[in-house]
C-alpha positions in Angstrom: 0.0 0.0 0.0 1.1 3.5 -0.8 1.9 5.5 2.4 0.0 8.6 3.1 2.4 11.6 3.7 1.4 14.9 5.3 3.7 17.9 5.4 2.9 20.2 8.3 3.8 23.9 8.1 3.1 26.0 11.2 2.9 29.7 10.1 2.7 33.1 11.8 3.2 36.1 9.5 5.2 34.3 6.8 3.8 36.0 3.7 7.3 36.5 2.2 8.1 32.7 2.2 4.9 30.6 2.6 4.3 30.4 -1.2 7.8 29.1 -1.9 7.7 26.6 1.0 4.4 25.2 -0.3 5.4 25.0 -4.0 8.8 23.5 -3.1 7.3 20.7 -1.2 4.6 20.1 -3.9 7.5 19.5 -6.3 9.6 17.4 -3.9 6.6 15.3 -2.6 3.8 15.5 -5.2 2.0 12.7 -3.5 1.9 14.5 -0.1 -0.8 16.7 1.4 0.6 20.1 2.4 -1.1 21.5 5.5 -0.5 25.1 6.5 -1.7 26.0 10.0 -2.2 29.7 10.2 -1.6 30.9 13.8 -3.4 34.3 13.9 -1.3 35.9 11.1 -2.0 39.6 10.5 -0.4 39.6 7.0 -1.4 37.7 3.8 0.0 34.3 5.0 -3.4 32.6 4.9 -4.4 33.9 1.4 -1.1 33.1 -0.2 -1.0 29.6 1.3 -4.5 29.0 -0.2 -3.4 30.4 -3.6 -0.4 28.1 -3.6 -2.6 25.0 -3.2 -2.1 24.2 0.5 -4.8 22.8 2.8 -5.1 25.8 5.2 -6.4 25.5 8.8 -6.5 28.1 11.5 -5.2 27.7 15.1 -6.3 30.5 17.3 -4.3 29.6 20.4 -1.1 31.5 19.9 2.2 29.6 20.0 4.0 26.9 18.0 3.3 24.2 20.6 -0.4 24.9 20.4 -0.2 24.6 16.6 1.7 21.3 16.8 -0.9 19.9 19.2 -3.7 20.6 16.8 -1.8 19.2 13.9 -1.0 16.0 15.6 -4.6 15.6 16.8 -6.3 16.5 13.5 -4.3 15.0 10.7 -4.2 11.3 9.8 -1.2 10.0 7.8 1.4 7.3 7.8 4.4 9.7 7.7 4.5 13.3 8.9 6.9 16.0 8.0 7.1 19.1 10.1 8.9 22.1 8.7 8.9 25.8 9.5 7.3 28.2 7.1 10.3 30.6 6.9 12.0 28.8 3.9 15.2 28.0 6.0 14.9 24.3 5.3 15.2 23.0 1.7 12.4 20.8 0.5 14.9 18.7 -1.6 16.2 17.2 1.7 12.8 15.7 2.5 13.2 12.3 0.8 16.1 11.4 3.0 14.2 12.5 6.1 11.2 10.4 5.5 13.0 7.2 4.3 13.9 6.0 7.8 10.3 6.3 8.8 9.1 4.5 5.7 11.7 1.7 6.4 10.5 1.4 10.0 13.9 2.4 11.4 12.8 5.6 13.0 9.8 7.2 14.9 11.4 10.6 14.7 14.0 11.8 12.2 15.8 15.0 13.1 17.1 17.3 10.4 20.5 18.2 11.9 21.6 21.8 11.0 24.6 21.9 13.3 27.0 19.1 12.5 27.8 20.2 9.0 28.3 23.8 10.0 25.6 25.4 7.8 23.6 26.8 10.7 26.7 28.5 12.3 27.6 29.9 8.8 24.1 31.2 7.9 22.6 32.2 11.3 23.4 35.8 12.2 22.0 35.6 15.8 24.9 34.7 18.0 22.8 34.0 21.1 20.8 31.4 19.1 24.0 29.5 18.6 24.8 29.7 22.3 21.3 28.7 23.3 21.4 25.7 20.9 24.7 24.5 22.4 23.5 25.0 26.0 20.2 23.1 25.5 22.0 20.3 23.7 24.6 19.9 26.5 21.9 19.9 29.2 19.7 17.3 27.5 22.5 15.0 26.4 24.0 15.2 30.0 20.7 14.7 31.9 19.2 12.1 29.6 22.4 10.3 28.6 21.9 11.0 24.9 24.0 12.0 21.9 21.7 14.4 19.9 23.4 17.0 17.8 20.5 19.4 17.1 17.7 19.7 19.7 16.0 22.8 18.3 15.7 22.1 14.6 12.3 22.8 13.0 12.7 20.1 10.3 11.6 16.6 11.4 9.8 13.5 10.2 7.6 11.3 12.3 5.9 8.0 12.3 2.2 7.7 13.0 3.0 5.9 16.2 4.9 8.9 17.4 2.4 11.5 16.4 -0.6 9.7 17.9 1.1 8.8 21.2 2.8 12.1 22.1 0.9 14.3 24.5 2.0 17.9 23.6 2.3 19.9 26.7 4.2 23.0 25.5 2.5 26.0 24.1 5.4 27.8 22.4 8.9 27.2 21.0 9.7 24.7 23.8 8.0 22.1 21.6 11.2 20.9 19.9 12.8 20.3 23.3 9.7 18.4 24.5 9.7 16.2 21.4 13.3 15.2 21.9 12.9 14.5 25.6 9.7 12.5 25.0 11.5 10.4 22.4 14.4 9.7 24.8 12.3 8.9 27.8 9.8 6.6 26.0 12.2 4.7 23.8 11.1 6.1 20.5 13.6 5.3 17.7 15.6 8.4 16.7 17.6 8.9 13.5 19.5 12.1 13.0 20.6 13.2 9.5 22.6 16.3 8.4 20.7 18.9 6.4 21.5 22.2 4.7 20.2 25.3 6.5 19.8 28.7 5.0 19.0 31.9 6.8 15.7 33.8 6.4 15.4 35.9 3.3 15.8 39.7 3.7 12.7 41.3 5.2 11.7 38.1 7.1 12.1 38.1 10.9 12.2 35.3 13.4 9.4 35.1 16.0 11.7 33.5 18.5 12.7 35.8 21.3 16.2 34.7 22.3 15.9 35.4 26.0 12.2 35.0 26.8 11.8 31.8 24.8 15.3 30.6 25.8 14.2 30.9 29.5 11.0 29.0 28.7 13.0 26.2 27.0 15.2 25.9 30.1 12.2 25.8 32.3 10.7 23.1 30.2 13.9 21.0 30.6 13.7 21.5 34.4 10.0 20.5 34.5 10.5 17.5 32.2 13.5 16.3 34.2 11.4 16.6 37.4 8.5 14.7 35.9 10.4 12.1 33.8 13.5 11.5 35.9 12.1 12.1 39.5 14.7 9.9 41.3 17.6 11.7 39.6 16.0 15.2 40.2 15.1 14.7 43.9 18.4 12.8 44.6 20.2 15.9 43.4 18.0 18.1 45.7 18.7 15.6 48.5 22.5 15.8 48.0 22.5 19.6 47.8 20.5 19.8 51.1 22.8 17.3 52.7 26.0 19.2 51.7 24.5 22.5 52.9 23.4 20.9 56.1 26.9 19.5 56.7 28.4 22.9 55.9 26.2 24.6 58.4 26.0 22.0 61.2 29.6 20.7 61.4 31.0 24.1 62.8 28.1 24.2 65.3 29.0 20.6 66.5 32.6 21.6 66.7 31.7 24.6 68.9 29.5 22.5 71.1 32.3 19.9 71.7 34.8 22.6 72.4 32.7 24.9 74.6 29.7 22.9 75.7 27.3 25.1 73.8 26.3 25.9 70.2 27.7 29.1 68.7 24.3 29.8 67.3 21.4 27.6 68.2 19.1 28.8 65.4 21.8 28.0 62.8 22.2 24.6 64.3 18.5 23.9 64.1 18.4 25.2 60.5 21.3 22.8 59.6 19.4 19.8 61.2 16.3 20.9 59.2 18.3 20.6 56.0 19.2 17.0 56.9 15.5 16.3 57.3 14.7 17.9 54.0 17.4 15.9 52.3 15.9 12.6 53.6 12.4 13.6 52.6 13.6 14.6 49.1 15.2 11.2 48.6 12.0 9.4 49.8 9.9 11.6 47.5 12.1 10.7 44.6 11.7 7.0 45.2 7.9 7.3 45.4 7.6 9.4 42.3 10.0 7.1 40.4 7.6 4.2 41.2 4.7 6.2 40.0 6.6 7.2 36.8 7.4 3.5 36.1 3.7 2.7 36.4 2.8 5.6 34.1 5.4 4.3 31.6 3.7 0.8 31.7 0.3 2.4 31.0 1.9 4.4 28.1 3.3 1.2 26.6 -0.2 -0.3 26.7 -1.6 2.9 25.1 1.1 2.6 22.3 0.1 -1.1 21.8 -3.5 0.0 21.2 -2.4 2.6 18.7 -0.3 0.1 16.8 -3.2 -2.3 16.6 -5.3 0.5 15.0 -2.4 1.4 12.6 -1.9 -2.2 11.6 -5.6 -2.9 10.9 
């Protein structure tokens, strides 16, 4: 059977590029359905996408994560391609991105802009490079992974992935969430180098380096707490234990030397940190057991999805 392919293009004020993105993917994947999700654009994005022959839908909740949530819920296909509407990702790369999904080797294929140097060469926003490297280091360290490009907007997905991922983010944190979801739930990941080109003149990124960068870091923090609770609360426990030792040991030394604490309140605070350390570790154990049960239920859910896919 021929596989049904859907190209998903989230757009907010991309009138300069949306026509080219749609027509390029029509040429590269003539068998695919091209969906443009218009996210409250105030320019001619919607009209131009319709004129180019795309299937246009509106998402009124602002933010890329909200758009992706609607895309994943609404669209039924065998292979999904997600690409930004800013013409920074070439459509001619799409065949190599979808092939691992078609072969069953991948649930998510990442279009890696960084390893071949094209992003560093084309991108003119220095803090974006710094942010990419920081997020990559954090995720690879915390989740024991080896992903080159966490923030890329060019990806391909299997139906299993799309229909099983609960999208929690509302904004540009969505790429980070996708990667962590894949790592935590054992989705098969393939990463392939792609060419990146900067936006054309007159087109502007909607990503706020500092505001959205902070939200990405907060997302990593929350997902680490939720998906790796034993690690998270063990770190909290160790931190409280070390602080408690640093505060309490001098007080004990003073008591042994003079028969009285140098500062009773400080000694009580240090003992409180020991108690918090113990409680944090116990909380981590309990939440880790709950997470394992949740993961079991998720696997059952994926099995049901696969039964429907294979019918």
